[in-house]
N, C-alpha and C positions, 0 to 999 in steps of 0.2 A: 469532660474526660476523656484521656486517651486510651483508646482499644485496640487489639490487633486488629486489622483490615479483614482476616479471613475470620476473624468471628462474627462480625457485624455480616460478612458475606455469608455465614451458616445458619445467624439467625433468622435472615430474611428468607432464604430456601427452606429451612426445618423448621423455623420457629422457635420458641424456648425449649429447654431439655425435658423431657417426659416427668411428671408431677412435680414442676416448677410453679410455685405461688408467687404472683409477682408482691414483690416489696422490695423496699429501699430505692436507690440509684441505680442508674444506669451504669455500669464499668467502676462499682465500687470493689475493692478488694473483698475475694470470695465471690462474687458474682456469678454464677452458673451461666449466664447468657454469655459471659467473654470468658473462656476457662484461661487462654495462653498468658504464659508470664508475661510482663509488661513493665517493670520498675529499671531494669538497665536499657531497655528501649529508650523509655522517656528520658533516660539520663544522655543518652549516647544522642537523640534527636537533636534533644537542647544544645547539646556541644555543638554539634554540624551546626545547626542556625546561627549561633552564638559566632563562631568560626565566620561563616557566610557576612554576616553582618559586619563584624568587626573589620575582615575583610575589604570590605566594599567602604567603608569608611577610610581605612589606610589606604585604600586603592586613590579614593579620590583627593585626599589631603596630599600625595605622592605627584598626583596629576597636576595638582594647583602647583605645587613647590617645582616640578619639572618640566610643566609644558611652557615652551617660550610666550604663546599666545595670554595664558594666564598668569603671566609674573606680576602684573599690578594686583592680583589677589594674595600672591604668595604667603605675604605676612599675616593671614589671615587662614592658613594651612590647618591647623590645629581646630580652629571653628568650623572651617568648612568639612574635616573629616568628622567631626563631631556630628555635625547635622547630618551629614550623610548616612551615618551609622543610627541615627533616629528616625531619617525619612526609609530607610533599607528596612528597619524594623518594623517600624508601622505597617509599611503594605505589604510586607512579605508575612507578619503575624496576625495583621487583622483582615485584609481585603483579600490576600490570594488563600489564606487559611480560609475564609468566607466562602469563597468561588469554589475550590476543590476540597474541602474538610481535612487539609493538611499542609503542612509544612514541606519545604524539602528535607529538612533532615528527620522529622517524621516518618513522610513517605520511603525514604530511605532503610528505616528500622522496620515498617511494616506497620505504621500505625496510623490513624486517624483521629478525631474529635467527635465525639457525641454530644446530647444535650442530655445531663444528667437526669432531667424527667422526662423524655419521651424516648431517647436515643436518637434523634434525627438528627438533621445537621445544625451547628452551632449558630446563635444568631448572631448579627452584628455588632448587636450593643453589646451582647457577653463577651464578645472578643475585643471588642473595645475596652470595657471595664479590665478585662484581663491585663491588656497591655500598659493600659495606664497604672496598674496596680503594681506590675513588674516595673515599672519607669518609675516610680514612688520609692518603692525598694532600692533599686540601683542608687538614685538621687542620695537618699536618704543613709545609704550606706558608705558612698563616696564622700557626701559631704559630713560624715562625722569623725 
């Protein structure tokens, strides 16, 4: 679950709100442990990350098409661009997010990820499953 960084910091420093009885998952809507509004931040962070990944793919495709030393691969520029997009997305959304609990887009919006069961850092396996699910959705939407 994506939550505001300042809510995580406040929860660490001061604990849960007075009179709070633990129930539900961390970061759910109306969770008093994370009271800051976050819906528009989640979407803006996603868009920033998407622009970063697409930009990397386009940059790789243009580099292959324009750099003379890479001329033998120019016929595969689109495939290389798609591959660069996938690799950037995987590294950024799985490994970077696992290491620092956020992506660049989420960090710029003041968000980070927490596990919904403990409120701690997300696991590598969970991030990988989420990334694969997103890839499946994109492929199924573009394929239909």
